[in-house]
N, CA, C, O and the ligand as a Tripos MOL2 file, in Angstrom:
@<TRIPOS>MOLECULE
protein
  233   231    59     0     0
PROTEIN
NO_CHARGES

@<TRIPOS>ATOM
      1 N           5.1930  -43.6190  -32.8090 N.3       1 MET1
      2 CA          4.7980  -42.5190  -31.9320 C.3       1 MET1
      3 C           3.4840  -41.9180  -32.4130 C.2       1 MET1
      4 O           3.2230  -41.8560  -33.6140 O.2       1 MET1
      5 N           2.6820  -41.4880  -31.4960 N.am      2 ALA2
      6 CA          1.3770  -40.9380  -31.8440 C.3       2 ALA2
      7 C           1.5360  -39.5560  -32.4710 C.2       2 ALA2
      8 O           2.4090  -38.7740  -32.0950 O.2       2 ALA2
      9 N           0.6810  -39.2880  -33.4190 N.am      3 THR3
     10 CA          0.6520  -37.9490  -33.9970 C.3       3 THR3
     11 C           0.0740  -36.9830  -32.9730 C.2       3 THR3
     12 O          -0.9890  -37.2440  -32.4100 O.2       3 THR3
     13 N           0.7540  -35.8790  -32.7280 N.am      4 PRO4
     14 CA          0.2020  -34.9230  -31.7520 C.3       4 PRO4
     15 C          -1.1510  -34.4150  -32.2140 C.2       4 PRO4
     16 O          -1.3000  -33.9710  -33.3520 O.2       4 PRO4
     17 N          -2.1310  -34.4800  -31.3350 N.am      5 ALA5
     18 CA         -3.4560  -33.9710  -31.6710 C.3       5 ALA5
     19 C          -3.4870  -32.4710  -31.4250 C.2       5 ALA5
     20 O          -2.8490  -31.9760  -30.4960 O.2       5 ALA5
     21 N          -4.2250  -31.7500  -32.2540 N.am      6 PRO6
     22 CA         -4.3830  -30.3160  -31.9930 C.3       6 PRO6
     23 C          -5.1500  -30.0900  -30.7030 C.2       6 PRO6
     24 O          -5.7570  -31.0260  -30.1840 O.2       6 PRO6
     25 N          -5.1410  -28.8710  -30.1700 N.am      7 PRO7
     26 CA         -5.8720  -28.6050  -28.9300 C.3       7 PRO7
     27 C          -7.3460  -28.9720  -29.0430 C.2       7 PRO7
     28 O          -7.9210  -28.9150  -30.1300 O.2       7 PRO7
     29 N          -7.9520  -29.3450  -27.9290 N.am      8 ILE8
     30 CA         -9.3430  -29.8230  -27.9690 C.3       8 ILE8
     31 C         -10.3200  -28.7310  -28.3430 C.2       8 ILE8
     32 O         -11.4930  -29.0100  -28.5950 O.2       8 ILE8
     33 N          -9.8610  -27.4980  -28.3840 N.am      9 THR9
     34 CA        -10.7210  -26.4170  -28.8680 C.3       9 THR9
     35 C         -10.8860  -26.4830  -30.3810 C.2       9 THR9
     36 O         -11.7880  -25.8620  -30.9450 O.2       9 THR9
     37 N          -9.9980  -27.2460  -31.0390 N.am     10 GLU10
     38 CA        -10.1200  -27.4630  -32.4770 C.3      10 GLU10
     39 C         -11.0660  -28.6330  -32.7170 C.2      10 GLU10
     40 O         -10.8260  -29.7170  -32.1850 O.2      10 GLU10
     41 N         -12.1340  -28.4560  -33.4970 N.am     11 PRO11
     42 CA        -13.0060  -29.5880  -33.7920 C.3      11 PRO11
     43 C         -12.3000  -30.6120  -34.6630 C.2      11 PRO11
     44 O         -11.3900  -30.2860  -35.4250 O.2      11 PRO11
     45 N         -12.7390  -31.8570  -34.5350 N.am     12 ASP12
     46 CA        -12.2150  -32.8950  -35.4020 C.3      12 ASP12
     47 C         -12.5620  -32.5610  -36.8570 C.2      12 ASP12
     48 O         -13.6370  -32.0230  -37.1210 O.2      12 ASP12
     49 N         -11.6750  -32.8690  -37.7980 N.am     13 PRO13
     50 CA        -11.9900  -32.5880  -39.2100 C.3      13 PRO13
     51 C         -13.3300  -33.1550  -39.6520 C.2      13 PRO13
     52 O         -13.9960  -32.5640  -40.5020 O.2      13 PRO13
     53 N         -13.7400  -34.2880  -39.0910 N.am     14 SER14
     54 CA        -15.0160  -34.8880  -39.4800 C.3      14 SER14
     55 C         -16.2000  -33.9950  -39.0900 C.2      14 SER14
     56 O         -17.2360  -34.0150  -39.7550 O.2      14 SER14
     57 N         -16.0520  -33.2270  -38.0330 N.am     15 ALA15
     58 CA        -17.1320  -32.3510  -37.5940 C.3      15 ALA15
     59 C         -17.3630  -31.2200  -38.5860 C.2      15 ALA15
     60 O         -18.4840  -30.7360  -38.7350 O.2      15 ALA15
     61 N         -16.3120  -30.8080  -39.2530 N.am     16 LEU16
     62 CA        -16.4160  -29.6800  -40.1730 C.3      16 LEU16
     63 C         -17.2050  -30.0310  -41.4270 C.2      16 LEU16
     64 O         -17.7350  -29.1490  -42.1030 O.2      16 LEU16
     65 N         -17.2800  -31.3230  -41.7330 N.am     17 THR17
     66 CA        -17.9970  -31.7510  -42.9290 C.3      17 THR17
     67 C         -19.3390  -32.3760  -42.5760 C.2      17 THR17
     68 O         -20.0120  -32.9310  -43.4440 O.2      17 THR17
     69 N         -19.7370  -32.2890  -41.3020 N.am     18 SER18
     70 CA        -20.9880  -32.8950  -40.8580 C.3      18 SER18
     71 C         -22.0260  -31.8170  -40.6120 C.2      18 SER18
     72 O         -21.6890  -30.6760  -40.2970 O.2      18 SER18
     73 N         -23.2970  -32.1870  -40.7590 N.am     19 SER19
     74 CA        -24.3500  -31.2530  -40.3870 C.3      19 SER19
     75 C         -24.4080  -31.1500  -38.8590 C.2      19 SER19
     76 O         -23.9690  -32.0570  -38.1520 O.2      19 SER19
     77 N         -24.9440  -30.0540  -38.3660 N.am     20 GLY20
     78 CA        -24.8920  -29.7640  -36.9330 C.3      20 GLY20
     79 C         -25.5030  -30.8340  -36.0580 C.2      20 GLY20
     80 O         -25.0400  -31.0540  -34.9390 O.2      20 GLY20
     81 N         -26.5410  -31.5080  -36.5460 N.am     21 ASP21
     82 CA        -27.1960  -32.5090  -35.7040 C.3      21 ASP21
     83 C         -26.4150  -33.8150  -35.6240 C.2      21 ASP21
     84 O         -26.8000  -34.7230  -34.8870 O.2      21 ASP21
     85 N         -25.3390  -33.9160  -36.3660 N.am     22 GLN22
     86 CA        -24.4820  -35.1100  -36.2890 C.3      22 GLN22
     87 C         -23.2690  -34.8780  -35.3940 C.2      22 GLN22
     88 O         -22.5200  -35.8080  -35.0980 O.2      22 GLN22
     89 N         -23.0860  -33.6470  -34.9720 N.am     23 VAL23
     90 CA        -21.8840  -33.2890  -34.2280 C.3      23 VAL23
     91 C         -22.1380  -33.3600  -32.7290 C.2      23 VAL23
     92 O         -23.1750  -32.9090  -32.2420 O.2      23 VAL23
     93 N         -21.1930  -33.9250  -32.0080 N.am     24 GLY24
     94 CA        -21.2800  -33.9900  -30.5600 C.3      24 GLY24
     95 C         -19.8810  -34.1180  -29.9940 C.2      24 GLY24
     96 O         -18.9190  -34.2550  -30.7500 O.2      24 GLY24
     97 N         -19.7490  -34.0760  -28.6640 N.am     25 PRO25
     98 CA        -18.4280  -34.1550  -28.0570 C.3      25 PRO25
     99 C         -17.8780  -35.5750  -28.0430 C.2      25 PRO25
    100 O         -18.6090  -36.5380  -27.8120 O.2      25 PRO25
    101 N         -16.5920  -35.6860  -28.2910 N.am     26 CYS26
    102 CA        -15.8870  -36.9590  -28.1250 C.3      26 CYS26
    103 C         -16.0360  -37.4170  -26.6820 C.2      26 CYS26
    104 O         -15.9680  -36.5990  -25.7640 O.2      26 CYS26
    105 N         -16.2370  -38.7130  -26.4720 N.am     27 THR27
    106 CA        -16.4410  -39.1960  -25.1070 C.3      27 THR27
    107 C         -15.1610  -39.1420  -24.2840 C.2      27 THR27
    108 O         -15.2190  -39.1910  -23.0550 O.2      27 THR27
    109 N         -14.0200  -39.0420  -24.9300 N.am     28 VAL28
    110 CA        -12.7500  -39.0300  -24.2070 C.3      28 VAL28
    111 C         -12.2620  -37.6040  -23.9640 C.2      28 VAL28
    112 O         -12.0160  -37.2170  -22.8210 O.2      28 VAL28
    113 N         -12.1210  -36.8270  -25.0270 N.am     29 CYS29
    114 CA        -11.4990  -35.5090  -24.8900 C.3      29 CYS29
    115 C         -12.4930  -34.3670  -25.0500 C.2      29 CYS29
    116 O         -12.1430  -33.2060  -24.8360 O.2      29 CYS29
    117 N         -13.7390  -34.6890  -25.4290 N.am     30 HIS30
    118 CA        -14.8100  -33.6980  -25.5580 C.3      30 HIS30
    119 C         -14.6090  -32.7380  -26.7200 C.2      30 HIS30
    120 O         -15.2770  -31.7080  -26.8050 O.2      30 HIS30
    121 N         -13.7010  -33.0730  -27.6030 N.am     31 ARG31
    122 CA        -13.5700  -32.3160  -28.8470 C.3      31 ARG31
    123 C         -14.8220  -32.5260  -29.6960 C.2      31 ARG31
    124 O         -15.4120  -33.6060  -29.6600 O.2      31 ARG31
    125 N         -15.2300  -31.5330  -30.4440 N.am     32 LYS32
    126 CA        -16.3620  -31.7200  -31.3500 C.3      32 LYS32
    127 C         -15.9880  -32.6820  -32.4520 C.2      32 LYS32
    128 O         -14.9500  -32.5260  -33.0950 O.2      32 LYS32
    129 N         -16.8250  -33.6730  -32.6740 N.am     33 THR33
    130 CA        -16.5750  -34.6570  -33.7060 C.3      33 THR33
    131 C         -17.9030  -35.1360  -34.2840 C.2      33 THR33
    132 O         -18.9690  -34.8150  -33.7600 O.2      33 THR33
    133 N         -17.8300  -35.8990  -35.3560 N.am     34 ARG34
    134 CA        -19.0650  -36.4720  -35.9190 C.3      34 ARG34
    135 C         -19.4480  -37.6920  -35.1040 C.2      34 ARG34
    136 O         -18.8030  -38.7360  -35.2090 O.2      34 ARG34
    137 N         -20.4870  -37.5750  -34.2950 N.am     35 ARG35
    138 CA        -20.8810  -38.6720  -33.4080 C.3      35 ARG35
    139 C         -22.0130  -39.5010  -33.9700 C.2      35 ARG35
    140 O         -22.1370  -40.6800  -33.6370 O.2      35 ARG35
    141 N         -22.8500  -38.9090  -34.8230 N.am     36 TYR36
    142 CA        -24.0840  -39.5690  -35.2290 C.3      36 TYR36
    143 C         -24.1540  -39.6690  -36.7450 C.2      36 TYR36
    144 O         -23.4120  -39.0080  -37.4720 O.2      36 TYR36
    145 N         -25.0580  -40.5060  -37.1900 N.am     37 GLY37
    146 CA        -25.2520  -40.6400  -38.6250 C.3      37 GLY37
    147 C         -24.1820  -41.4990  -39.2620 C.2      37 GLY37
    148 O         -23.3930  -42.1460  -38.5730 O.2      37 GLY37
    149 N         -24.1640  -41.5000  -40.5880 N.am     38 HIS38
    150 CA        -23.2130  -42.3390  -41.3270 C.3      38 HIS38
    151 C         -21.7830  -41.9270  -41.0060 C.2      38 HIS38
    152 O         -21.4230  -40.7560  -41.1210 O.2      38 HIS38
    153 N         -20.9790  -42.8960  -40.6040 N.am     39 GLY39
    154 CA        -19.5800  -42.5970  -40.2860 C.3      39 GLY39
    155 C         -19.3860  -42.0050  -38.9100 C.2      39 GLY39
    156 O         -18.2680  -41.6390  -38.5470 O.2      39 GLY39
    157 N         -20.4740  -41.9020  -38.1190 N.am     40 GLY40
    158 CA        -20.3600  -41.3080  -36.7990 C.3      40 GLY40
    159 C         -19.6230  -42.2270  -35.8330 C.2      40 GLY40
    160 O         -19.6420  -43.4490  -35.9840 O.2      40 GLY40
    161 N         -18.9850  -41.6370  -34.8560 N.am     41 CYS41
    162 CA        -18.2120  -42.3870  -33.8670 C.3      41 CYS41
    163 C         -18.2000  -41.5750  -32.5790 C.2      41 CYS41
    164 O         -18.0480  -40.3540  -32.6200 O.2      41 CYS41
    165 N         -18.3620  -42.2510  -31.4120 N.am     42 PRO42
    166 CA        -18.3270  -41.4940  -30.1540 C.3      42 PRO42
    167 C         -16.9510  -40.9420  -29.8110 C.2      42 PRO42
    168 O         -16.8090  -40.1090  -28.9160 O.2      42 PRO42
    169 N         -15.9460  -41.4100  -30.5260 N.am     43 LEU43
    170 CA        -14.5960  -40.8740  -30.3200 C.3      43 LEU43
    171 C         -14.2090  -39.9950  -31.5030 C.2      43 LEU43
    172 O         -14.6030  -40.2700  -32.6360 O.2      43 LEU43
    173 N         -13.4500  -38.9530  -31.2480 N.am     44 CYS44
    174 CA        -12.8900  -38.1790  -32.3410 C.3      44 CYS44
    175 C         -11.8170  -39.0230  -33.0420 C.2      44 CYS44
    176 O         -11.3950  -40.0560  -32.5230 O.2      44 CYS44
    177 N         -11.3900  -38.5790  -34.2020 N.am     45 SER45
    178 CA        -10.4440  -39.3990  -34.9700 C.3      45 SER45
    179 C          -9.1210  -39.5810  -34.2380 C.2      45 SER45
    180 O          -8.4370  -40.5860  -34.4290 O.2      45 SER45
    181 N          -8.7640  -38.6260  -33.4110 N.am     46 TYR46
    182 CA         -7.4950  -38.7260  -32.6670 C.3      46 TYR46
    183 C          -7.6030  -39.7930  -31.5840 C.2      46 TYR46
    184 O          -6.7200  -40.6400  -31.4490 O.2      46 TYR46
    185 N          -8.6920  -39.7490  -30.8090 N.am     47 CYS47
    186 CA         -8.8830  -40.7560  -29.7660 C.3      47 CYS47
    187 C          -9.1550  -42.1180  -30.3970 C.2      47 CYS47
    188 O          -8.7170  -43.1440  -29.8760 O.2      47 CYS47
    189 N          -9.8760  -42.1300  -31.5150 N.am     48 PHE48
    190 CA        -10.1650  -43.3990  -32.1860 C.3      48 PHE48
    191 C          -8.8870  -44.0610  -32.6640 C.2      48 PHE48
    192 O          -8.7260  -45.2740  -32.5300 O.2      48 PHE48
    193 N          -7.9850  -43.2790  -33.2160 N.am     49 ALA49
    194 CA         -6.7130  -43.8320  -33.6820 C.3      49 ALA49
    195 C          -5.9170  -44.3950  -32.5080 C.2      49 ALA49
    196 O          -5.2800  -45.4440  -32.6140 O.2      49 ALA49
    197 N          -5.9650  -43.6870  -31.4020 N.am     50 ASP50
    198 CA         -5.2530  -44.1330  -30.2130 C.3      50 ASP50
    199 C          -5.8630  -45.4360  -29.6870 C.2      50 ASP50
    200 O          -5.1450  -46.3740  -29.3380 O.2      50 ASP50
    201 N          -7.2010  -45.4780  -29.6350 N.am     51 ALA51
    202 CA         -7.8880  -46.6600  -29.1220 C.3      51 ALA51
    203 C          -7.7080  -47.8470  -30.0660 C.2      51 ALA51
    204 O          -7.4570  -48.9660  -29.6180 O.2      51 ALA51
    205 N          -7.8340  -47.6090  -31.3530 N.am     52 SER52
    206 CA         -7.7380  -48.7180  -32.2970 C.3      52 SER52
    207 C          -6.3300  -49.2910  -32.3230 C.2      52 SER52
    208 O          -6.1500  -50.4760  -32.6030 O.2      52 SER52
    209 N          -5.3410  -48.4760  -32.0370 N.am     53 ALA53
    210 CA         -3.9740  -48.9730  -31.9520 C.3      53 ALA53
    211 C          -3.8350  -49.9820  -30.8120 C.2      53 ALA53
    212 O          -3.1000  -50.9630  -30.9200 O.2      53 ALA53
    213 N          -4.5550  -49.7220  -29.7170 N.am     54 LYS54
    214 CA         -4.5350  -50.6400  -28.5740 C.3      54 LYS54
    215 C          -5.3690  -51.8800  -28.8670 C.2      54 LYS54
    216 O          -4.9500  -53.0090  -28.6090 O.2      54 LYS54
    217 N          -6.5790  -51.6400  -29.4210 N.am     55 TRP55
    218 CA         -7.4780  -52.7660  -29.6910 C.3      55 TRP55
    219 C          -6.8960  -53.6780  -30.7500 C.2      55 TRP55
    220 O          -7.1350  -54.8850  -30.7380 O.2      55 TRP55
    221 N          -6.1370  -53.1080  -31.6620 N.am     56 GLY56
    222 CA         -5.5910  -53.8790  -32.7710 C.3      56 GLY56
    223 C          -4.6630  -55.0000  -32.3200 C.2      56 GLY56
    224 O          -4.3840  -55.9280  -33.0780 O.2      56 GLY56
    225 N          -4.1860  -54.9070  -31.0770 N.am     57 ARG57
    226 CA         -3.2650  -55.9160  -30.5400 C.3      57 ARG57
    227 C          -3.9950  -56.9640  -29.7250 C.2      57 ARG57
    228 O          -3.3770  -57.9170  -29.2520 O.2      57 ARG57
    229 N          -5.3020  -56.8070  -29.5510 N.am     58 ALA58
    230 CA         -6.0580  -57.7330  -28.6990 C.3      58 ALA58
    231 C          -6.1050  -59.1180  -29.3260 C.2      58 ALA58
    232 O          -6.6980  -60.0340  -28.7550 O.2      58 ALA58
    233 ZN        -11.2150  -37.3400  -28.5560 Zn       59 ZN59
@<TRIPOS>BOND
     1     1     2 1
     2     2     3 1
     3     3     4 2
     4     3     5 am
     5     5     6 1
     6     6     7 1
     7     7     8 2
     8     7     9 am
     9     9    10 1
    10    10    11 1
    11    11    12 2
    12    11    13 am
    13    13    14 1
    14    14    15 1
    15    15    16 2
    16    15    17 am
    17    17    18 1
    18    18    19 1
    19    19    20 2
    20    19    21 am
    21    21    22 1
    22    22    23 1
    23    23    24 2
    24    23    25 am
    25    25    26 1
    26    26    27 1
    27    27    28 2
    28    27    29 am
    29    29    30 1
    30    30    31 1
    31    31    32 2
    32    31    33 am
    33    33    34 1
    34    34    35 1
    35    35    36 2
    36    35    37 am
    37    37    38 1
    38    38    39 1
    39    39    40 2
    40    39    41 am
    41    41    42 1
    42    42    43 1
    43    43    44 2
    44    43    45 am
    45    45    46 1
    46    46    47 1
    47    47    48 2
    48    47    49 am
    49    49    50 1
    50    50    51 1
    51    51    52 2
    52    51    53 am
    53    53    54 1
    54    54    55 1
    55    55    56 2
    56    55    57 am
    57    57    58 1
    58    58    59 1
    59    59    60 2
    60    59    61 am
    61    61    62 1
    62    62    63 1
    63    63    64 2
    64    63    65 am
    65    65    66 1
    66    66    67 1
    67    67    68 2
    68    67    69 am
    69    69    70 1
    70    70    71 1
    71    71    72 2
    72    71    73 am
    73    73    74 1
    74    74    75 1
    75    75    76 2
    76    75    77 am
    77    77    78 1
    78    78    79 1
    79    79    80 2
    80    79    81 am
    81    81    82 1
    82    82    83 1
    83    83    84 2
    84    83    85 am
    85    85    86 1
    86    86    87 1
    87    87    88 2
    88    87    89 am
    89    89    90 1
    90    90    91 1
    91    91    92 2
    92    91    93 am
    93    93    94 1
    94    94    95 1
    95    95    96 2
    96    95    97 am
    97    97    98 1
    98    98    99 1
    99    99   100 2
   100    99   101 am
   101   101   102 1
   102   102   103 1
   103   103   104 2
   104   103   105 am
   105   105   106 1
   106   106   107 1
   107   107   108 2
   108   107   109 am
   109   109   110 1
   110   110   111 1
   111   111   112 2
   112   111   113 am
   113   113   114 1
   114   114   115 1
   115   115   116 2
   116   115   117 am
   117   117   118 1
   118   118   119 1
   119   119   120 2
   120   119   121 am
   121   121   122 1
   122   122   123 1
   123   123   124 2
   124   123   125 am
   125   125   126 1
   126   126   127 1
   127   127   128 2
   128   127   129 am
   129   129   130 1
   130   130   131 1
   131   131   132 2
   132   131   133 am
   133   133   134 1
   134   134   135 1
   135   135   136 2
   136   135   137 am
   137   137   138 1
   138   138   139 1
   139   139   140 2
   140   139   141 am
   141   141   142 1
   142   142   143 1
   143   143   144 2
   144   143   145 am
   145   145   146 1
   146   146   147 1
   147   147   148 2
   148   147   149 am
   149   149   150 1
   150   150   151 1
   151   151   152 2
   152   151   153 am
   153   153   154 1
   154   154   155 1
   155   155   156 2
   156   155   157 am
   157   157   158 1
   158   158   159 1
   159   159   160 2
   160   159   161 am
   161   161   162 1
   162   162   163 1
   163   163   164 2
   164   163   165 am
   165   165   166 1
   166   166   167 1
   167   167   168 2
   168   167   169 am
   169   169   170 1
   170   170   171 1
   171   171   172 2
   172   171   173 am
   173   173   174 1
   174   174   175 1
   175   175   176 2
   176   175   177 am
   177   177   178 1
   178   178   179 1
   179   179   180 2
   180   179   181 am
   181   181   182 1
   182   182   183 1
   183   183   184 2
   184   183   185 am
   185   185   186 1
   186   186   187 1
   187   187   188 2
   188   187   189 am
   189   189   190 1
   190   190   191 1
   191   191   192 2
   192   191   193 am
   193   193   194 1
   194   194   195 1
   195   195   196 2
   196   195   197 am
   197   197   198 1
   198   198   199 1
   199   199   200 2
   200   199   201 am
   201   201   202 1
   202   202   203 1
   203   203   204 2
   204   203   205 am
   205   205   206 1
   206   206   207 1
   207   207   208 2
   208   207   209 am
   209   209   210 1
   210   210   211 1
   211   211   212 2
   212   211   213 am
   213   213   214 1
   214   214   215 1
   215   215   216 2
   216   215   217 am
   217   217   218 1
   218   218   219 1
   219   219   220 2
   220   219   221 am
   221   221   222 1
   222   222   223 1
   223   223   224 2
   224   223   225 am
   225   225   226 1
   226   226   227 1
   227   227   228 2
   228   227   229 am
   229   229   230 1
   230   230   231 1
   231   231   232 2
@<TRIPOS>SUBSTRUCTURE
     1 MET1         2 RESIDUE 1 A MET
     2 ALA2         6 RESIDUE 1 A ALA
     3 THR3        10 RESIDUE 1 A THR
     4 PRO4        14 RESIDUE 1 A PRO
     5 ALA5        18 RESIDUE 1 A ALA
     6 PRO6        22 RESIDUE 1 A PRO
     7 PRO7        26 RESIDUE 1 A PRO
     8 ILE8        30 RESIDUE 1 A ILE
     9 THR9        34 RESIDUE 1 A THR
    10 GLU10       38 RESIDUE 1 A GLU
    11 PRO11       42 RESIDUE 1 A PRO
    12 ASP12       46 RESIDUE 1 A ASP
    13 PRO13       50 RESIDUE 1 A PRO
    14 SER14       54 RESIDUE 1 A SER
    15 ALA15       58 RESIDUE 1 A ALA
    16 LEU16       62 RESIDUE 1 A LEU
    17 THR17       66 RESIDUE 1 A THR
    18 SER18       70 RESIDUE 1 A SER
    19 SER19       74 RESIDUE 1 A SER
    20 GLY20       78 RESIDUE 1 A GLY
    21 ASP21       82 RESIDUE 1 A ASP
    22 GLN22       86 RESIDUE 1 A GLN
    23 VAL23       90 RESIDUE 1 A VAL
    24 GLY24       94 RESIDUE 1 A GLY
    25 PRO25       98 RESIDUE 1 A PRO
    26 CYS26      102 RESIDUE 1 A CYS
    27 THR27      106 RESIDUE 1 A THR
    28 VAL28      110 RESIDUE 1 A VAL
    29 CYS29      114 RESIDUE 1 A CYS
    30 HIS30      118 RESIDUE 1 A HIS
    31 ARG31      122 RESIDUE 1 A ARG
    32 LYS32      126 RESIDUE 1 A LYS
    33 THR33      130 RESIDUE 1 A THR
    34 ARG34      134 RESIDUE 1 A ARG
    35 ARG35      138 RESIDUE 1 A ARG
    36 TYR36      142 RESIDUE 1 A TYR
    37 GLY37      146 RESIDUE 1 A GLY
    38 HIS38      150 RESIDUE 1 A HIS
    39 GLY39      154 RESIDUE 1 A GLY
    40 GLY40      158 RESIDUE 1 A GLY
    41 CYS41      162 RESIDUE 1 A CYS
    42 PRO42      166 RESIDUE 1 A PRO
    43 LEU43      170 RESIDUE 1 A LEU
    44 CYS44      174 RESIDUE 1 A CYS
    45 SER45      178 RESIDUE 1 A SER
    46 TYR46      182 RESIDUE 1 A TYR
    47 CYS47      186 RESIDUE 1 A CYS
    48 PHE48      190 RESIDUE 1 A PHE
    49 ALA49      194 RESIDUE 1 A ALA
    50 ASP50      198 RESIDUE 1 A ASP
    51 ALA51      202 RESIDUE 1 A ALA
    52 SER52      206 RESIDUE 1 A SER
    53 ALA53      210 RESIDUE 1 A ALA
    54 LYS54      214 RESIDUE 1 A LYS
    55 TRP55      218 RESIDUE 1 A TRP
    56 GLY56      222 RESIDUE 1 A GLY
    57 ARG57      226 RESIDUE 1 A ARG
    58 ALA58      230 RESIDUE 1 A ALA
    59 ZN59       233 GROUP 0 **** ****
């Protein structure tokens, strides 16, 4: 079962440790996440975990 994600008003934990110019909205849920720079991803960690679970079976 998927871990319940906090409300989208809560930034992804990765955003809290990123400088402001690396932070942007997740393409799926629009939560603030680290989108750019080292370790950046267009998905927040919650959506990424959900997507990778699906992709992992491809
Ligand atoms: Zn997301």
